[in-house]
C-alpha positions in Angstrom: 41.2 -7.4 2.5 37.4 -7.7 3.1 35.1 -5.9 0.7 33.6 -2.7 2.1 29.9 -2.8 3.1 27.3 -1.2 0.8 25.6 2.0 1.9 24.6 5.3 0.3 28.1 6.8 0.6 29.7 3.8 -1.1 27.3 4.1 -4.0 28.0 7.9 -4.3 31.7 7.2 -4.5 31.0 4.7 -7.3 28.8 7.2 -9.2 31.5 9.9 -9.0 33.7 7.7 -11.2 31.1 7.6 -14.0 31.0 10.7 -16.1 27.6 12.5 -16.1 26.1 10.5 -13.3 26.7 12.7 -10.2 26.9 16.4 -9.5 27.2 18.4 -6.3 26.8 22.1 -5.5 27.8 24.4 -2.7 25.3 27.1 -3.7 22.8 27.7 -0.9 19.4 26.1 -1.6 16.1 26.6 0.2 14.5 23.2 0.9 11.0 24.8 0.7 10.1 24.4 -3.0 13.5 25.7 -4.4 15.4 22.4 -4.1 12.8 20.4 -6.0 12.2 23.3 -8.4 15.9 23.3 -9.3 16.2 19.5 -9.8 13.0 19.5 -11.9 15.1 21.1 -14.6 18.3 19.2 -14.1 17.3 15.6 -13.8 13.8 14.7 -12.5 12.3 13.3 -15.7 9.3 11.0 -15.3 5.9 12.7 -15.4 7.2 15.9 -14.0 5.8 19.0 -15.7 7.9 20.0 -18.7 10.6 21.2 -19.1 12.4 18.4 -17.4 15.0 15.9 -18.5 17.2 12.9 -17.5 20.3 14.2 -15.7 22.7 13.4 -12.9 22.0 12.5 -9.3 22.6 15.6 -7.3 24.0 16.5 -3.8 23.1 19.9 -2.3 25.8 20.6 0.3 24.5 24.0 1.5 20.8 23.7 2.6 19.3 26.8 4.1 18.6 26.4 7.8 20.5 23.1 8.1 24.2 23.6 8.6 24.9 20.0 9.5 23.1 18.2 6.7 23.1 17.6 3.0 20.3 16.6 0.7 20.7 14.0 -2.1 18.2 13.5 -4.9 17.9 11.5 -8.1 20.0 8.4 -7.4 17.4 6.3 -9.3 16.2 9.0 -11.7 17.7 7.2 -14.7 17.3 3.5 -15.6 20.8 3.4 -17.0 22.1 4.8 -13.6 20.1 2.1 -11.8 21.9 -0.5 -13.9 25.3 1.0 -12.9 24.3 1.1 -9.2 23.3 -2.6 -9.5 26.2 -3.6 -11.7 23.8 -5.1 -14.2 22.5 -4.5 -17.8 19.8 -1.8 -17.5 17.7 -3.6 -20.2 17.1 -6.7 -18.0 16.7 -5.3 -14.5 13.2 -6.9 -14.2 14.7 -10.3 -14.7 17.5 -9.5 -12.3 15.1 -8.5 -9.6 13.0 -11.5 -10.2 16.0 -13.7 -9.4 16.8 -11.6 -6.3 13.3 -11.9 -4.9 13.4 -15.6 -5.4 16.8 -16.0 -3.6 16.8 -13.5 -0.8 19.6 -13.0 1.7 18.1 -12.3 5.1 19.2 -9.2 7.1 21.4 -9.6 10.2 21.5 -7.8 13.6 24.6 -5.9 14.6 25.7 -4.1 17.7 25.3 -0.3 18.2 29.1 0.2 17.8 28.8 -1.2 14.3 25.8 1.0 13.3 26.9 4.4 12.0 23.2 5.4 11.9 23.3 5.7 15.7 26.5 7.8 16.1 24.4 10.7 17.3 21.2 10.3 19.4 18.4 12.9 19.9 15.6 11.9 22.2 12.2 13.5 21.6 12.0 14.3 25.4 15.0 16.6 25.2 14.4 20.3 25.6 14.1 22.0 22.2 13.6 18.9 20.2 12.0 19.7 16.8 12.1 17.3 13.8 11.4 20.2 11.5 14.7 21.9 12.5 16.7 18.7 12.6 15.8 17.0 9.3 16.1 18.9 6.0 13.0 17.4 4.5 12.1 19.3 1.3 8.7 20.8 0.5 8.3 19.9 -3.2 5.9 22.7 -4.3 4.6 25.9 -2.6 1.2 24.1 -2.3 2.4 21.1 -0.4 1.0 20.2 3.0 4.5 20.6 4.4 8.0 19.1 4.3 7.8 15.5 3.3 9.9 12.4 3.9 9.7 10.8 0.4 12.5 8.2 0.6 12.1 7.0 4.1 11.9 3.2 4.4 9.5 2.3 7.2 10.2 -0.9 9.1 7.6 -2.6 11.3 6.7 -5.9 12.7 3.6 -7.9 13.8 2.7 -7.6 17.5 4.1 -11.1 18.2 7.4 -10.1 16.3 7.2 -13.1 14.0 6.6 -11.1 10.7 8.4 -8.0 9.5 7.9 -5.6 6.7 9.6 -2.6 5.0 7.8 -0.2 2.8 7.7 3.5 1.6 4.9 5.9 2.4 4.4 9.7 2.1 5.1 11.3 5.4 4.7 14.9 6.3 6.3 16.7 9.2 3.3 18.1 11.1 4.7 19.2 14.4 7.9 19.1 16.5 7.4 15.4 17.2 4.6 14.4 14.9 4.5 12.9 11.4 1.4 12.4 9.3 1.7 9.1 7.4 -0.6 8.0 4.5 -1.0 4.2 4.3 -2.9 3.2 1.2 -5.8 1.0 2.3 -5.2 -2.7 1.5 -1.9 -2.2 -0.2 0.8 -2.6 2.4 1.7 -5.2 5.1 2.5 -2.4 7.5 -1.2 -1.6 7.4 -2.0 -5.3 8.2 0.3 -5.2 11.2 -1.2 -1.8 12.3 -4.7 -3.3 12.3 -3.5 -6.0 14.8 -2.0 -3.3 17.1 -5.3 -1.3 16.8 -7.3 -4.4 17.9 -5.3 -4.5 21.1 -5.3 -0.6 21.3 -1.5 -0.4 21.4 0.9 1.9 19.5 2.9 0.2 16.8 6.7 0.8 17.0 8.4 1.6 13.7 11.7 3.0 12.4 11.9 5.4 9.4 15.2 4.9 7.7 16.6 7.6 5.5 19.7 7.8 3.3 20.2 4.2 2.1 22.0 2.1 -0.5 19.5 2.8 -3.4 18.9 -1.0 -4.0 17.0 -1.0 -0.7 14.2 1.5 -1.8 13.9 -0.6 -5.0 13.7 -3.9 -3.2 11.1 -2.8 -0.6 8.6 -1.7 -3.2 7.6 -5.3 -4.1 4.0 -6.1 -3.4 1.7 -9.2 -3.1 1.5 -11.7 -4.6 5.2 -11.6 -5.4 6.1 -10.9 -1.7 3.4 -12.4 0.5 2.7 -11.3 4.1 5.7 -12.0 6.2 8.2 -11.7 3.4 11.0 -9.3 4.5 11.9 -7.4 1.4 15.3 -6.4 2.8 16.3 -9.8 1.6 16.0 -8.6 -2.0 18.7 -5.9 -1.4 20.8 -8.6 0.3 20.6 -10.8 -2.7 21.5 -7.9 -5.1 24.6 -7.0 -3.0 25.4 -10.6 -2.0 25.7 -9.3 1.6 23.0 -9.1 4.2 21.4 -5.7 5.1 22.5 -4.9 8.7 19.9 -4.0 11.3 20.4 -2.4 14.8 18.0 -2.4 17.7 16.4 1.0 18.3 17.4 3.2 21.3 13.8 4.2 22.2 11.4 1.8 20.5 11.2 -2.0 20.3 12.0 -2.2 16.6 15.1 -2.4 14.4 16.5 0.2 12.1 18.8 -0.1 9.1 22.3 0.2 10.7 24.0 1.8 7.7 21.3 4.5 7.2 22.2 8.2 7.3 19.2 8.8 9.6 16.8 6.7 11.7 13.6 8.1 13.1 12.2 5.9 15.9 8.5 6.4 16.4 5.1 4.9 17.1 2.0 4.8 15.0 -0.8 5.7 17.3 -3.8 3.3 17.3 -7.2 4.3 16.0 -6.0 7.9 15.7 -5.9 10.2 12.6 -5.3 13.9 11.7 -5.8 16.2 8.7 -2.7 15.9 6.4 -2.6 19.6 5.5 -3.5 20.8 8.9 -0.7 23.4 8.8 -1.5 24.8 5.3 -5.1 24.0 4.5 -4.1 24.1 0.8 -6.1 20.9 0.0 -2.9 19.3 -1.5 -0.5 16.8 -0.1 2.6 16.6 -2.4 3.2 15.7 -6.1 2.4 12.1 -6.8 3.6 9.7 -9.5 0.8 10.3 -12.0 2.1 13.9 -12.4 -0.6 15.7 -10.3 -0.5 17.1 -6.8 -2.1 14.6 -4.5 -5.2 15.6 -2.6 -4.6 16.0 1.1 -6.1 13.2 3.1 -8.5 14.1 5.8 -7.4 11.2 8.1 -3.7 10.2 7.9 -2.2 8.1 10.6 -0.5 9.9 13.5 3.1 9.0 14.1 4.7 10.2 17.4 8.5 10.5 17.3 10.5 9.0 20.2 14.1 9.5 19.0 16.2 10.5 16.0 19.6 9.1 15.4 22.1 9.9 12.6 25.7 9.8 11.4 28.0 12.2 13.0 29.6 13.8 9.9 27.4 15.6 7.4 24.4 13.2 7.4 22.6 12.9 4.1 18.9 13.3 3.7 17.8 11.3 0.6 14.7 12.6 -1.1 12.8 12.3 -4.4 10.2 14.2 -6.5 7.0 12.2 -6.5 6.4 12.1 -10.3 10.1 11.8 -11.2 11.9 9.1 -13.1 13.1 8.0 -9.6 9.6 6.8 -8.7 9.5 5.0 -12.1 12.6 3.0 -11.1 11.4 2.2 -7.6 7.9 1.2 -8.6 8.3 0.1 -12.1 11.3 -2.3 -12.0 9.9 -4.4 -9.2 6.6 -4.5 -11.0 8.4 -5.8 -14.2 9.9 -8.5 -12.0 6.5 -9.4 -10.6 4.9 -9.6 -14.0 7.8 -11.7 -15.4 7.6 -14.1 -12.5 3.9 -14.8 -13.0 3.9 -15.1 -16.8 7.0 -17.3 -16.8 5.3 -19.7 -14.5 2.0 -19.7 -16.5 3.2 -19.4 -20.1 7.0 -20.0 -20.0 9.1 -18.6 -22.9 6.3 -16.4 -24.3 7.2 -13.0 -22.7 10.8 -12.1 -23.5 10.9 -8.8 -21.6 8.7 -6.2 -19.8 9.1 -2.4 -19.3 7.1 -0.1 -17.1 7.7 3.3 -18.7 7.7 6.8 -17.3 4.4 7.5 -19.0 2.7 5.4 -16.4 4.8 6.5 -13.5 6.1 2.9 -13.2 2.7 1.6 -12.1 0.0 2.4 -14.6 1.5 1.0 -17.8 3.5 -1.9 -19.0 4.9 -2.9 -22.4 5.3 -6.6 -23.0 7.5 -8.1 -25.6 5.9 -11.3 -27.0 7.5 -14.4 -28.6 5.3 -16.6 -30.8 6.7 -19.9 -32.0 3.9 -20.9 -34.4 0.2 -20.3 -35.3 -0.9 -22.1 -32.1 0.6 -19.2 -30.1 -1.8 -16.7 -31.6 -3.8 -15.3 -28.6 -1.1 -16.1 -26.1 -0.2 -12.4 -26.1 -3.6 -11.5 -24.7 -3.3 -14.2 -22.0 0.0 -12.6 -21.0 -1.8 -9.2 -20.6 -4.4 -10.7 -18.3 -1.6 -12.3 -16.2 0.1 -8.9 -15.9 -3.1 -7.4 -14.5 -3.2 -10.3 -12.0 0.4 -9.7 -11.0 -0.1 -6.0 -10.2 -3.6 -4.7 -9.5 -2.6 -1.0 -10.0 -1.7 -1.6 -13.7 -4.1 0.2 -16.0 -2.7 -0.2 -19.6 -0.8 -3.0 -21.3 0.8 -2.6 -24.7 1.8 -5.8 -26.5 4.6 -5.8 -29.1 6.6 -8.2 -31.1 10.2 -9.2 -30.5 11.7 -6.9 -33.2 10.3 -3.8 -31.3 12.5 -2.0 -28.8 10.3 -1.7 -25.7 12.5 1.0 -24.2 12.0 3.3 -27.3 8.5 4.8 -27.2 8.9 5.8 -30.9 9.3 2.2 -31.8 6.3 1.2 -29.6 4.1 3.9 -31.2 5.3 2.8 -34.6 4.0 -0.7 -34.0 0.6 0.7 -32.9 0.5 2.6 -36.2 1.5 -0.3 -38.5 0.5 -3.5 -36.7 -2.7 -2.4 -35.0 -6.3 -1.9 -36.0 -8.6 -0.3 -33.4 -11.6 -2.3 -34.2 -9.9 -5.7 -33.5 -6.9 -5.0 -31.4 -8.3 -3.2 -28.3 -9.5 -5.0 -25.2 -11.3 -3.1 -22.5 -11.8 -4.6 -19.0 -14.4 -2.7 -17.0 -15.0 -2.3 -13.3 -11.6 -3.3 -11.9 -9.6 -2.0 -8.9 -6.7 0.3 -9.7 -4.9 3.3 -8.0 -6.8 6.1 -6.3 -4.2 8.7 -7.2 -5.3 8.5 -10.9 -7.6 11.6 -11.0 -9.7 10.0 -13.8 -10.8 7.2 -11.5 -13.7 9.0 -9.9 -17.4 8.2 -10.2 -18.2 11.6 -11.7 -15.8 10.9 -14.5 -17.6 7.6 -15.5 -20.7 7.1 -13.4 -21.7 3.9 -15.3 -18.5 2.0 -14.5 -16.8 3.6 -11.5 -18.7 3.0 -8.4 -16.1 4.5 -6.1 -12.7 6.2 -6.4 -9.9 3.8 -7.3 -11.8 1.8 -9.8 -11.0 1.8 -13.5 -11.6 0.4 -17.0 -8.3 -1.3 -18.0 -6.9 -1.4 -21.5 -5.0 -3.8 -23.7 -3.5 -2.6 -27.0 -2.4 -5.6 -29.0 0.3 -4.4 -31.3 1.5 -7.9 -32.3 1.0 -9.0 -35.9 -0.9 -12.2 -36.7 1.5 -15.0 -36.9 0.1 -16.3 -40.2 0.8 -12.9 -41.7 4.4 -12.5 -40.4 5.8 -12.2 -43.9 3.9 -8.9 -44.3 5.6 -7.3 -41.3 9.3 -7.8 -41.9 11.2 -4.6 -41.2 13.5 -3.2 -43.9 16.5 -5.5 -44.0 19.5 -3.4 -43.5 22.9 -5.0 -43.7 24.5 -5.9 -40.4 27.8 -4.0 -40.0 29.8 -5.2 -37.0 32.5 -2.5 -37.0 30.2 0.5 -37.4 31.7 2.2 -34.4 35.0 2.5 -36.2 33.5 5.2 -38.4 32.9 7.4 -35.4 36.6 7.5 -34.5 
């Protein structure tokens, strides 16, 4: 009997078998602020305003105003759950993704009858079509610009159809057939393709794929230099599952969608056209972003015109996330760990044993690097590793270096090393005037006029918590006896 194909529903069935990893409710929930407000307490984690916690992924079966749709949140809001979804040790997910990105399995095209995402078709030209009434996209806070698609994987291609890309953007439902899409300047290949379309003044066809096997949103968040222009990140998910992601030709645009999605929005990005992101609310805010603050509404987001929406016939699932949640940490952080490991292993093999991008940095702004030193000649190699990390991921702001006996996943242990193996006058490196991430509110000229010329620049920090190799005898942790059967005393 052939193994069933992976999609979101298969993953949910697997999670149901693991205690504490999945919960569903039939209580009615309002998608406007209430849904995210509830999950904030149950399982959001990350940099969400306290109180929050790590908890189960959650399915809301009774969404107010949407009788034929469910909303699923938090699939990736726990690193341990990501490990279960990938069938891999959660401690070494960065290494695992590094292997996957190096050995991709390319997606394949299937026919419409083999694409559950196209079981039901709505054309935007139909009378009464309104994406806001069709798709249960949540509004995360009362101040948001509107309902946002936060876990929609955008697929687009170059005008000559020789290069393809998949990526995730924040997308707000602006009108019955209009989406406002924010594409961060210089950060995405979709943006490079769009420039080519704008040069010939043609709309760019795309699909927005919602409700996916969670390894797809993780795989698509790789960035250059790990995945150069033309690298199709769907191959990463293919490698993780050892089966290709299936694509299907759109019904209304010349682009492919992910065939086993719950929903596919087929649309076009209009050339050389923009609109105010919060045009319907004028709050000045977009939605909560990964640093933990509400993002500022952009005055000129790209205009996306919807041509069709397709979805599964029975109870299609809208997959969503909270911007600052642990889910973002998993999507952004684990691929970044893989990118850093890839670069440092090529440059200084064997010297970085593991990397962790913790929730404190939203998966992007901070990394903790575990360093191996063989002898006195390796002294200083740890700082070389930090510089390589900044090269691997330009949005990284802070690097903490620790020794092999430190648990990089335990912030108490990391802070312990900064209190007992660190002196501020010798173990701090500051790199000024570098590019970083414009969503960090401290990266404004008015915050540091002498060093920040424009928003999105930053001074970057290295905290070297590794002890000097020639003093290693002074830094041996208390030598407790190793007891192999300690678990027996809990029975």
